[in-house]
C-alpha positions in Angstrom: -2.3 10.4 -16.0 -2.3 6.7 -15.1 -4.3 4.8 -12.5 -2.9 4.6 -9.0 -1.8 1.2 -7.7 -3.3 -0.1 -4.5 -0.1 0.7 -2.8 -0.1 4.3 -3.9 -3.8 4.6 -2.9 -3.1 3.3 0.5 -0.1 5.5 1.0 -2.1 8.5 0.0 -4.8 7.6 2.5 -2.1 7.2 5.2 -0.7 10.6 4.4 -4.2 12.1 4.6 -4.8 10.5 8.0 -1.5 11.8 9.3 -2.4 15.3 8.1 -5.7 15.0 9.9 -3.9 13.9 13.0 -1.6 16.9 12.9 -4.5 19.3 12.3 -6.7 18.3 15.2 -6.5 19.5 18.8 -8.7 16.6 20.1 -6.6 13.7 21.5 -9.2 11.1 20.7 -9.5 12.3 17.1 -5.7 12.4 16.7 -5.4 8.8 18.1 -8.1 7.6 15.7 -6.3 9.3 12.7 -3.0 7.7 13.8 -4.6 4.3 14.0 -6.0 4.8 10.6 -2.6 5.9 9.2 -1.0 2.8 10.6 -3.7 0.6 9.1 -3.3 2.2 5.6 0.4 1.9 5.9 0.1 -1.8 6.7 -2.2 -2.3 3.7 0.3 -0.5 1.4 3.1 -2.9 2.7 0.9 -5.9 2.1 0.1 -4.6 -1.5 3.8 -4.2 -2.2 4.5 -7.7 -1.1 1.7 -9.0 -3.3 3.1 -7.0 -6.3 6.6 -8.5 -5.7 5.1 -12.0 -5.4 3.1 -11.6 -8.7 6.2 -10.3 -10.5 8.3 -13.2 -9.3 5.6 -15.7 -10.3 5.3 -14.1 -13.7 9.0 -14.2 -14.3 9.1 -17.9 -13.2 6.3 -18.7 -15.6 7.9 -16.8 -18.5 11.2 -18.7 -17.8 9.4 -22.0 -17.7 7.6 -21.3 -20.9 10.9 -20.3 -22.6 12.5 -23.6 -21.6 9.5 -25.6 -22.7 9.9 -24.4 -26.3 
């Protein structure tokens, strides 16, 4: 089994927070869990953008190295 990416870790935490929100009867706890889920989701989205940017930069560097030779 491989290591989870940051994005996968964050999405897992968001899902856990949503599950916790659904299982509580206390409104303040539910709201805290929903805020947590939103924060984890935002971190997952940011991690995905970073992964795409790194892939784009790696491809550009590979192409530049190919043309340099």
